[in-house]
C-alpha positions in Angstrom: 11.9 90.9 -29.4 11.7 87.9 -27.0 9.2 85.2 -28.2 6.3 84.6 -25.9 6.2 81.2 -24.1 3.2 79.1 -25.1 0.5 78.8 -22.4 0.2 75.6 -20.4 -3.3 76.3 -19.1 -4.8 73.6 -21.2 -2.4 70.9 -20.0 -2.9 68.8 -16.9 -1.0 69.4 -13.7 1.4 66.8 -12.2 -1.3 65.9 -9.6 -3.9 65.4 -12.3 -1.7 63.0 -14.2 -0.8 61.1 -11.1 -4.5 60.8 -10.1 -5.3 59.5 -13.6 -2.7 56.8 -13.3 -3.7 55.9 -9.8 -7.3 55.4 -10.8 -6.5 53.3 -13.9 -7.4 49.6 -13.6 -4.2 48.6 -15.4 -0.7 50.2 -16.1 -0.9 52.9 -18.8 1.7 54.4 -21.2 2.3 57.9 -22.5 0.0 57.3 -25.4 -3.0 56.5 -23.1 -2.2 59.6 -20.9 -1.9 61.8 -24.0 -5.1 60.6 -25.4 -6.9 61.2 -22.1 -5.8 64.8 -21.8 -5.6 65.6 -25.5 -1.9 66.2 -25.4 -0.4 66.6 -28.9 2.7 67.8 -30.7 5.3 69.7 -28.7 3.2 69.4 -25.6 4.4 65.8 -25.3 7.8 67.1 -24.1 6.0 68.7 -21.1 4.2 65.3 -20.4 7.5 63.4 -20.6 9.1 65.9 -18.1 6.4 65.6 -15.4 6.3 61.8 -15.8 10.0 61.6 -15.3 9.6 63.8 -12.1 6.9 61.5 -10.8 9.1 58.4 -11.3 12.1 60.1 -9.7 10.0 61.2 -6.7 8.9 57.6 -6.2 5.2 58.1 -7.0 5.3 56.0 -10.2 7.1 52.8 -11.4 8.0 51.8 -14.9 6.9 48.4 -15.9 7.3 46.3 -19.1 6.8 48.1 -22.4 7.4 51.4 -20.6 4.0 51.2 -18.9 3.5 53.4 -15.8 1.7 52.5 -12.6 1.5 53.7 -9.0 4.5 52.8 -6.8 3.9 49.3 -5.4 1.2 48.5 -8.0 1.1 45.0 -9.5 1.6 44.2 -13.2 -1.6 43.8 -15.3 -0.8 40.1 -15.7 0.9 38.3 -12.9 1.0 35.0 -10.9 -1.1 34.9 -7.8 -1.8 32.3 -5.1 -5.1 31.9 -3.3 -4.5 32.6 0.4 -7.9 32.2 1.9 -11.7 32.1 1.3 -13.6 34.9 2.9 -17.0 34.6 4.6 -18.8 35.2 1.3 -17.0 32.3 -0.3 -14.8 34.6 -2.4 -11.2 33.5 -3.0 -8.7 36.1 -1.7 -5.2 35.8 -3.3 -1.8 37.4 -2.9 1.0 37.9 -5.5 3.6 35.2 -5.5 6.6 37.5 -6.0 5.8 40.3 -3.5 9.1 41.8 -2.4 7.9 44.8 -0.4 8.1 45.2 3.4 4.4 46.2 3.6 1.5 43.8 3.3 0.5 42.9 -0.3 -2.7 44.3 -1.7 -5.9 42.3 -1.6 -6.7 40.4 -4.8 -10.3 39.2 -5.3 -10.4 36.3 -7.7 -13.4 36.4 -10.0 -14.9 33.0 -10.8 -17.0 32.7 -14.0 -18.5 29.4 -12.9 -17.5 27.4 -15.9 -14.7 25.6 -14.1 -13.9 24.4 -10.6 -13.6 27.4 -8.2 -10.0 28.1 -7.1 -9.1 26.7 -3.7 -6.6 27.6 -1.0 -3.0 27.2 -2.3 -3.9 27.2 -6.0 -1.5 29.2 -8.2 -3.1 31.2 -11.0 -1.9 33.3 -13.9 -4.4 36.2 -13.8 -5.2 39.5 -15.4 -5.5 42.2 -12.7 -7.7 45.3 -12.7 -6.8 47.8 -10.0 -9.7 49.2 -7.9 -10.0 52.7 -6.4 -9.3 51.4 -2.9 -6.0 49.8 -4.0 -7.3 46.3 -4.2 -7.4 44.2 -7.4 -9.9 42.1 -9.2 -8.3 39.1 -10.9 -9.6 37.2 -14.0 -8.0 33.8 -14.2 -6.2 33.1 -17.4 -5.1 29.6 -16.4 -4.1 27.5 -13.4 -0.5 26.8 -12.9 1.3 23.8 -11.5 2.5 24.0 -7.9 6.1 24.1 -9.1 5.6 27.8 -10.1 6.3 28.8 -6.5 9.3 28.5 -4.2 11.1 25.2 -4.5 12.4 23.0 -1.7 15.5 21.0 -2.3 18.9 19.8 -1.1 21.9 22.1 -1.7 25.2 20.8 -3.0 28.3 23.1 -3.3 30.0 22.8 -6.7 33.1 25.0 -6.8 32.1 28.6 -5.9 28.5 28.1 -6.8 26.0 25.3 -6.0 23.0 23.3 -7.2 19.7 22.4 -5.6 18.1 19.1 -6.2 14.3 19.5 -5.8 12.5 17.3 -3.3 9.5 17.3 -5.6 9.8 14.2 -7.8 8.0 15.9 -10.7 10.7 18.5 -11.0 13.5 16.9 -13.0 15.9 19.8 -13.4 18.5 20.8 -10.8 18.6 24.5 -9.9 21.8 26.5 -10.3 22.5 28.8 -7.4 25.3 31.4 -7.7 27.4 32.1 -4.6 25.9 35.5 -4.0 22.4 33.9 -4.0 23.2 31.0 -1.6 22.7 32.6 1.8 25.9 30.7 2.8 24.2 27.3 2.4 26.4 24.2 2.9 26.3 20.9 1.0 23.7 18.6 2.3 21.4 21.3 3.6 17.7 21.5 2.8 16.9 24.9 1.4 14.0 26.9 0.1 14.7 28.8 -3.1 12.9 31.1 -5.6 13.4 30.5 -9.3 14.9 33.4 -11.2 13.8 34.4 -14.7 15.9 32.7 -17.3 16.1 30.7 -20.5 13.4 28.0 -21.0 15.8 25.2 -22.0 18.7 25.9 -19.7 19.1 24.8 -16.1 17.0 27.2 -14.1 18.8 29.6 -11.7 17.5 30.2 -8.2 18.0 32.3 -5.0 18.0 30.6 -1.6 15.5 32.3 0.6 15.7 30.0 3.7 18.0 27.4 5.1 15.8 24.6 6.6 18.4 22.2 8.1 20.7 19.3 7.3 19.3 16.5 5.0 21.0 13.7 6.9 19.1 14.4 10.1 15.9 12.4 10.4 14.1 15.4 11.9 14.6 17.4 8.6 12.5 14.9 6.7 9.3 16.1 8.4 10.4 19.7 7.9 10.7 19.1 4.1 7.0 18.1 4.0 6.0 21.0 6.3 7.7 23.6 4.0 6.9 21.9 0.7 3.2 21.8 1.4 2.9 25.1 3.3 1.6 23.5 6.5 1.4 26.2 9.3 3.6 24.9 12.1 3.8 28.1 14.3 1.1 29.5 16.5 0.8 33.3 16.7 1.1 35.1 20.0 -2.7 35.6 20.4 -3.4 31.9 20.1 -0.6 30.9 22.5 -1.9 33.5 25.0 -5.4 32.1 24.9 -4.1 28.5 25.3 -2.0 29.5 28.3 -5.0 31.2 29.9 -7.1 28.0 29.8 -7.9 26.4 33.1 -9.2 22.9 34.2 -13.0 22.5 34.3 -15.1 22.0 37.4 -18.3 19.9 37.5 -20.8 22.8 37.5 -23.9 21.8 35.5 -22.1 18.9 33.8 -23.2 15.3 34.1 -20.8 13.6 36.6 -19.4 10.5 34.9 -16.4 10.1 37.1 -18.0 7.0 38.8 -17.8 5.0 35.6 -14.6 3.1 34.7 -14.0 4.7 31.4 -10.6 3.9 29.7 -8.7 5.1 26.7 -7.3 2.7 24.1 -4.7 4.2 21.7 -1.6 3.3 19.7 1.7 3.1 21.6 2.9 6.3 19.9 -0.3 8.3 20.5 0.2 12.0 20.8 -3.2 12.9 22.2 -6.2 11.0 23.7 -9.5 12.4 22.7 -11.9 9.4 23.2 -12.7 7.2 26.2 -15.0 4.2 26.2 -17.2 2.2 28.6 -19.6 -0.7 28.1 -21.8 -2.9 30.2 -24.8 -5.3 29.7 -28.1 -3.5 29.4 -30.1 -4.0 32.6 -33.4 -3.5 30.8 -35.3 -6.8 30.9 -36.9 -5.9 27.5 -33.5 -5.9 25.9 -32.3 -9.4 26.7 -28.6 -9.9 25.6 -28.3 -6.2 24.8 -25.6 -3.8 25.7 -25.1 -0.1 26.6 -22.0 1.9 25.9 -20.6 5.4 26.4 -18.2 7.2 24.1 -16.8 10.3 25.8 -15.0 12.8 23.6 -12.8 15.8 24.7 -14.9 18.9 25.0 -12.8 21.2 22.8 -15.7 23.6 22.3 -15.4 24.6 25.9 -11.8 26.0 25.3 -12.1 27.1 21.6 -14.8 29.7 21.2 -16.0 30.8 17.8 -14.1 33.8 16.5 -11.2 33.5 19.0 -7.6 33.4 18.0 -7.5 29.6 18.7 -10.6 29.1 16.5 -9.0 31.1 13.7 -5.8 29.1 13.7 -7.6 25.8 14.0 -9.8 26.6 11.0 -6.7 27.6 9.0 -5.0 24.3 9.8 -8.1 22.2 9.4 -6.5 19.2 11.1 -3.4 18.0 12.8 -0.7 16.5 10.6 1.1 13.3 11.9 4.7 12.5 10.9 6.8 9.6 12.2 8.8 11.8 14.5 6.4 14.7 15.4 2.9 16.1 15.1 1.9 19.5 13.7 -1.2 20.0 15.9 -4.4 21.8 15.1 -4.3 23.2 18.7 -1.4 24.4 20.8 0.3 21.8 23.0 -1.3 23.3 26.2 -4.7 22.1 24.9 -4.0 19.2 22.5 -1.6 17.3 24.8 -2.9 18.5 28.2 -6.3 20.1 29.1 -8.1 18.5 26.1 -6.4 15.1 26.3 -8.2 12.5 28.4 -5.2 11.3 30.5 -5.8 8.8 33.3 -6.7 9.8 36.8 -7.4 13.5 36.0 -10.8 15.2 35.6 -11.5 16.2 32.0 -14.6 17.8 30.4 -16.3 15.7 27.6 -19.1 15.6 25.2 -20.5 12.1 25.7 -23.0 9.9 24.0 -24.7 7.0 25.7 -26.0 4.3 23.3 -28.1 1.2 23.7 -27.9 -1.9 21.4 -29.8 -5.1 21.1 -28.1 -8.5 21.0 -27.7 -8.2 17.2 -25.9 -4.9 17.5 -28.7 -2.7 16.3 -28.8 0.7 18.0 -32.1 1.2 19.8 -31.6 4.7 21.1 -28.9 7.2 22.2 -28.6 10.5 24.2 -25.9 13.2 24.4 -24.6 14.9 27.5 -21.9 17.3 28.5 -20.0 15.6 31.3 -16.9 15.3 33.4 -14.9 12.0 33.5 -11.8 10.6 35.1 -10.3 7.9 32.9 -9.1 5.0 35.1 -6.4 3.8 32.6 -4.7 4.7 29.4 -4.1 1.4 27.5 -2.5 0.5 24.2 -4.2 -1.6 21.6 -1.8 -4.5 22.4 -2.5 -4.2 26.1 -6.3 -4.4 25.6 -5.9 -7.3 23.1 -3.6 -9.2 25.4 -5.9 -8.8 28.4 -8.8 -10.0 26.3 -6.8 -13.1 25.4 -5.9 -13.7 29.1 -2.4 -12.2 29.0 -2.8 -9.5 31.6 -0.2 -7.2 33.1 0.0 -5.2 36.3 -2.2 -2.5 34.7 -4.9 -4.7 33.1 -5.1 -7.5 35.7 -7.9 -5.7 37.6 -9.6 -4.3 34.5 -9.9 -7.5 32.3 -13.2 -8.9 33.7 -15.2 -5.8 34.7 -14.0 -3.2 32.1 -12.3 -4.8 29.1 -14.6 -7.9 28.5 -17.8 -5.8 28.4 -16.2 -3.7 25.6 -15.5 -6.9 23.6 -19.0 -8.2 24.4 -20.5 -5.1 22.9 -18.2 -5.2 19.9 -19.3 -8.8 19.2 -22.9 -7.6 18.9 -21.8 -4.6 16.8 -19.9 -6.9 14.5 -23.1 -8.8 13.7 -24.8 -5.6 12.6 -21.7 -4.5 10.7 -21.7 -7.8 8.8 -25.3 -7.2 7.8 -24.6 -3.7 6.8 -21.6 -4.7 4.6 -19.4 -1.6 4.7 -16.3 -1.6 2.4 -13.8 -4.0 4.1 -10.4 -2.9 2.8 -7.1 -4.4 4.1 -4.7 -1.5 3.9 -1.9 -1.9 6.5 0.0 1.2 7.6 3.8 1.5 7.7 5.2 2.2 11.1 8.6 3.8 11.6 10.3 2.6 14.7 13.0 4.7 16.3 15.8 3.5 18.6 16.9 5.1 21.8 19.5 7.0 19.9 16.8 8.7 17.8 17.8 6.9 14.6 15.4 4.7 12.6 15.5 1.2 13.9 13.0 -0.5 11.7 10.2 0.0 9.1 7.4 -2.5 9.3 3.7 -2.9 8.8 1.7 -1.7 11.8 0.1 -4.6 13.7 -3.7 -4.6 13.6 -5.6 -6.2 16.5 -9.3 -6.8 17.1 -8.9 -4.0 19.6 -8.4 -1.6 16.7 -11.7 -2.7 15.1 -13.5 -2.5 18.5 -12.6 1.2 18.9 -13.3 1.9 15.2 -16.8 0.5 15.6 -17.5 2.4 18.8 -16.4 5.6 17.1 -18.5 4.9 14.0 -21.6 4.4 16.2 -20.9 7.7 18.0 -20.5 9.5 14.7 -23.7 8.1 13.4 -25.6 9.2 16.5 -24.2 12.8 16.2 -25.4 13.0 12.5 -28.8 11.4 13.3 -29.4 13.9 16.1 -28.6 17.0 14.0 -30.7 15.6 11.0 -33.6 14.9 13.3 -33.5 18.4 14.9 -32.9 20.0 11.5 -29.7 21.7 12.7 -26.5 22.4 10.6 -24.2 19.5 10.4 -20.8 19.1 8.8 -21.3 15.7 7.2 -18.5 13.3 6.2 -19.6 12.3 2.7 -18.3 9.7 0.3 -20.1 9.4 -3.0 -20.2 6.2 -5.1 -17.3 5.6 -7.5 -17.4 7.0 -11.1 -18.4 4.8 -14.0 -15.1 5.3 -15.9 -13.1 4.1 -12.8 -15.2 1.0 -12.7 -14.4 0.1 -16.3 -10.7 0.5 -15.5 -11.0 -1.7 -12.4 -12.8 -4.4 -14.4 -9.9 -4.6 -16.9 -7.3 -4.7 -14.1 -9.0 -7.4 -12.1 -9.6 -9.5 -15.2 -5.8 -9.9 -15.5 -5.7 -11.2 -11.9 -8.5 -13.7 -12.7 -10.9 -11.9 -10.4 -14.4 -11.7 -11.7 -16.1 -8.3 -11.7 -19.0 -7.9 -14.2 -18.7 -4.7 -16.3 -21.7 -2.3 -16.1 -23.3 -3.6 -12.9 -24.6 -1.3 -10.2 -21.9 -1.4 -7.6 -22.4 -1.6 -3.9 -20.0 -2.1 -1.0 -21.0 -5.7 -1.0 -19.8 -5.9 -4.6 -16.4 -4.8 -3.6 -16.3 -7.1 -0.6 -16.9 -10.1 -3.0 -14.0 -8.9 -5.1 -11.7 -8.8 -2.0 -12.8 -12.3 -0.9 -11.4 -13.7 -4.2 -7.8 -12.7 -3.3 -5.7 -15.8 -2.7 -3.6 -14.6 0.3 -2.9 -11.6 2.5 -0.5 -9.9 0.1 -2.9 -10.3 -2.8 -5.7 -8.9 -0.6 -3.6 -5.9 0.2 -3.0 -5.3 -3.5 -6.7 -5.7 -4.4 -7.6 -3.4 -1.6 -5.3 -0.8 -3.0 -6.8 -1.2 -6.5 -10.3 -0.9 -5.1 -9.3 2.2 -3.0 -8.0 3.9 -6.1 -11.3 3.4 -7.8 -13.2 5.2 -5.1 -14.3 8.8 -4.9 -12.5 11.1 -2.5 -14.3 11.5 0.9 -14.9 15.1 1.9 -16.7 17.4 4.3 -20.0 19.1 3.3 -23.1 20.6 4.9 -25.1 18.6 2.3 -25.9 15.0 3.3 -24.7 13.1 0.4 -24.3 9.9 2.5 -21.3 7.7 3.0 -20.9 5.0 0.3 -17.9 3.3 1.8 -19.4 2.8 5.3 -22.9 2.2 3.8 -24.4 4.8 6.0 -27.1 7.4 5.3 -26.2 9.7 8.1 -22.5 10.2 9.1 -20.5 13.0 10.6 -17.1 13.2 12.4 -17.7 13.7 16.1 -14.9 11.8 17.8 -11.7 13.7 17.2 -12.1 17.5 17.8 -8.5 17.8 19.1 -7.2 17.0 15.6 -10.1 17.8 13.2 -12.0 21.1 12.8 -15.0 19.3 11.3 -15.6 17.5 14.7 -15.4 20.8 16.6 -18.2 22.2 14.3 -20.4 19.1 15.0 -19.8 19.5 18.8 -20.9 23.2 18.6 -24.0 22.3 16.6 -25.0 19.6 19.1 -24.4 22.0 22.1 -26.7 24.6 20.4 -29.3 22.1 19.4 -29.5 20.3 22.7 -29.0 23.5 24.8 -26.0 22.1 26.6 -24.4 25.4 27.7 -21.9 27.8 26.2 -19.8 27.2 23.1 -22.7 26.4 20.7 -22.7 27.1 17.0 -23.4 30.7 16.0 -25.8 31.5 13.1 -23.1 33.4 11.2 -20.8 30.3 11.5 -23.5 28.0 10.1 -23.7 30.2 7.0 -20.0 29.5 6.3 -20.3 25.7 6.3 -20.0 25.3 2.5 -16.8 27.3 2.3 -15.4 25.7 5.5 -16.2 22.2 4.2 -14.3 23.0 1.0 -11.3 24.4 2.9 -10.9 21.6 5.5 -11.3 18.9 2.8 -8.3 20.6 1.0 -6.2 20.7 4.2 -7.0 17.1 4.9 -5.8 16.1 1.4 -2.7 18.2 2.0 -2.0 16.4 5.2 -2.4 13.0 3.6 0.0 13.7 0.9 2.6 15.3 3.3 2.3 12.3 5.6 2.7 9.7 2.8 5.7 11.5 1.3 7.4 11.8 4.7 6.9 8.1 5.4 8.5 7.4 2.0 11.5 9.5 2.9 11.9 7.9 6.3 11.7 4.5 4.6 14.3 5.5 2.1 16.7 6.6 4.9 16.2 3.2 6.6 16.9 1.3 3.3 19.8 3.5 2.1 22.4 1.2 3.8 20.7 -1.9 2.3 21.5 -1.1 -1.3 22.5 -4.4 -3.0 20.2 -6.5 -0.8 17.5 -8.8 -2.3 13.8 -8.3 -1.3 10.6 -10.1 -2.1 8.1 -7.8 -3.8 4.8 -7.7 -5.6 4.0 -5.8 -8.8 1.6 -3.1 -7.9 1.6 -1.2 -11.2 2.7 -1.6 -14.8 3.6 1.3 -17.1 5.6 2.1 -20.2 8.4 3.2 -17.9 8.6 -0.1 -16.1 7.2 -1.9 -13.0 6.1 -0.4 -9.7 6.6 -2.8 -6.9 5.8 -3.0 -3.2 8.4 -4.6 -0.9 6.8 -7.3 1.3 8.6 -6.5 4.6 8.5 -2.7 4.8 5.6 -1.9 2.4 8.0 0.5 0.6 7.3 1.4 -3.1 10.0 1.1 -5.7 10.4 1.3 -9.5 12.0 -1.3 -11.7 12.8 0.7 -14.9 12.1 -1.1 -18.2 15.8 -1.1 -18.9 16.4 -3.4 -16.0 13.9 -6.1 -17.0 16.3 -8.0 -19.2 18.0 -8.0 -22.6 14.8 -7.6 -24.6 12.4 -5.0 -26.0 9.2 -4.9 -24.0 5.8 -3.9 -25.4 3.4 -2.3 -23.0 -0.2 -3.6 -23.1 -2.3 -0.9 -21.2 -5.5 -2.9 -21.3 -4.0 -6.0 -19.8 -1.6 -4.1 -17.5 1.5 -6.1 -18.7 4.8 -5.8 -20.4 5.7 -8.5 -23.0 9.2 -9.2 -24.2 9.4 -9.2 -28.0 12.3 -11.7 -28.2 11.9 -13.8 -25.2 8.1 -13.6 -24.7 8.6 -13.0 -21.0 5.6 -11.3 -19.4 5.5 -9.0 -16.4 2.0 -8.4 -15.1 0.1 -6.9 -12.2 0.3 -9.0 -8.9 3.4 -10.9 -10.1 5.7 -11.9 -7.2 9.4 -11.2 -7.9 12.8 -11.1 -6.2 14.4 -7.7 -6.6 17.7 -6.2 -5.8 17.7 -2.7 -4.4 19.9 -0.6 -6.7 19.4 3.1 -5.8 17.8 5.0 -2.9 17.1 8.7 -3.2 16.5 10.2 0.2 15.6 13.6 -1.2 12.5 12.3 -3.1 11.9 9.2 -1.1 12.1 7.1 -4.3 13.8 3.8 -4.8 15.1 1.9 -7.9 15.3 -1.9 -8.0 16.2 -4.5 -10.7 14.6 -7.9 -11.2 16.8 -10.5 -9.7 15.3 -13.8 -10.9 15.8 -14.9 -14.6 13.4 -16.8 -16.7 13.7 -19.1 -19.8 17.5 -18.6 -19.8 17.2 -14.8 -20.0 19.7 -13.6 -17.5 18.9 -10.5 -15.5 21.2 -7.5 -15.6 21.9 -8.1 -11.9 23.7 -11.4 -12.8 25.7 -9.8 -15.6 26.7 -6.3 -14.4 29.4 -6.1 -17.1 27.0 -6.5 -20.0 27.8 -3.6 -22.3 25.8 -2.0 -25.2 27.7 -4.0 -27.8 27.0 -7.3 -26.1 23.3 -6.4 -25.8 23.2 -5.5 -29.5 24.7 -8.8 -30.5 22.2 -10.7 -28.3 19.3 -9.1 -30.1 20.7 -9.8 -33.6 19.2 -13.0 -35.4 21.8 -15.7 -36.2 22.9 -16.0 -39.9 23.2 -19.3 -41.7 26.8 -20.5 -42.3 28.3 -19.6 -45.7 25.6 -17.1 -46.6 26.7 -13.5 -46.7 24.5 -10.9 -45.3 23.2 -8.6 -48.1 24.8 -5.1 -47.9 22.2 -2.4 -47.6 22.7 1.3 -48.3 21.2 4.3 -46.5 18.0 5.7 -48.1 19.7 8.7 -49.5 22.3 6.7 -51.4 19.6 4.2 -52.6 17.8 7.1 -54.3 21.0 8.4 -55.9 21.8 4.9 -57.3 18.2 4.6 -58.7 18.6 7.9 -60.4 21.9 6.8 -62.0 20.4 3.5 -63.3 17.2 4.9 -64.7 17.1 5.4 -68.5 
């Protein structure tokens, strides 16, 4: 008799098992499935069979520990990166290692509120819970360093395989790249590579995912920063289409300002011109000695409407990023360099503010208008300054008396008010990379600063204040530029640092901008003033964008917002839109739903601004390194700008480049580090290196990849020769130099190692 097959009616179907796994928040194993459907004993063979079929059919995937999840599902614990902030302020992330052709699932990052909310670009180790709609909720386990993601570096072929030296200075290990993972990269190329799983203490292995370009080419230096910081440098088709469709503006209902001789004053290498200025004596007899001025700003809101593709890309970028050889603009070239740029002798739409000042520079009143201008000249800072000093050229000869001098007259009055206001007066020169006609770096020097720079800065500050005051008075949304007072702990550190430079700064006092200006005034010379300015800057809070008016400590202003650069800053565009809506100046005003997003937008654009600053600084360092690479061995004058256990950080006088003198290069001595006094003291020689010391240094190494430089101290002291003068000094010689001299005829007592000492004592004991 044939035995009867057991009934399977009580067991789940394949579809039921699949549905259970699909709806589970995390991957599950056979044990969880069996428990859910009460599968026991021999029935487990049936479960194993249908699970195998689901995997073979591509409906399920096996994960770690034999866990099962729907095909394409993410592991329960994985690394994610915050991609954007939605309109409700919720961080939206994507998996770092997504390999599929389809779009990755949405990951909503839950924030418990005990720590700082994750921002765009943050990498997080998170526990994921899958939702019914295929999205995930992520609970943050911990934040990860930026190095967890793709690594940018320079590829070098070694035999069949190769190695990648990371451009990030914090990443010390080279990455091994097998030939099959190299994408055909050649030595000297900048590449992007993913780190492959491997042993913790061995050199990591990687896979090249993109070949960026040759390292030796100056143009690749900017590309390194663009890729390393994830700066968007391509516009999508929709944004390009909108930019190409833009047309010049006619007068319409705008105020006609084309009869006024407005001019633009910019650096020689300016990529866009978004502000024009005009000034004249005030003809009101009640304001004797007073002035009136107009600051006209490109009307970007006319071209970039809320919710458009151009608006979306501008918000994502937050700001333009300026490199020595290129700009990554916030808006496409058709707008940023053409229709929104206030070129001379062409009609351009503007948002303009007219301001009236008394003889002491106090603003009496102002009014905004939407106008049309025609700039009569585009000048450089040097041209404007030379004309003011009587050195006119063909372009400025007819402008000097009627156009340029009234600007300086107005600035003279504004300078009086500025002196009374006492904003933070830092001296922080910029490095300028000068290129030759062949495209190679010709020189690196400090950018010249004229009174014309300060003139334009003060005009822009007054326009920014007027914008903020108007929106505050009318109780309309404003994206303020805020700068909070410095933290107490930073003031304690600054006090200790300045004390070593013999600069008085009382501990525990209530600090104001005037306090810091008194500190700066104690600097002996220009180079000391630059160093003290740098120290004061490091002690300050980070300026940011916010809809909350937290005031601007550094400028000593109660109401301040950015209004003057909407071509390159999204914050300014928002302020323009709010003014247009508040003053009923036509289309393009701020929408109510946009105002509700101001907090999240402020956080985002503050982050993109910091990203741009770091990228620009790193790129300038690399360009400087390229320029100095063929000057290895040369001697430079430098100032000590930092003292650490590792050695001295120095700033070279001529180029402003930063370099490190490792402690091993400071001389044949052991140096003790005093963190409170910021100095290194030689144990044998007593030689002291401290903050603000001036030293001659020899350039020893230049690393173009990281933009870092190594120097050694060239000048000796108290008969202690520097390594530069004795390059053949070996380890034995240095050891002898450190040994104390013995008296003649007296033998040195022989000592035994500790282990042998103990053995002898045991033998001698009774």
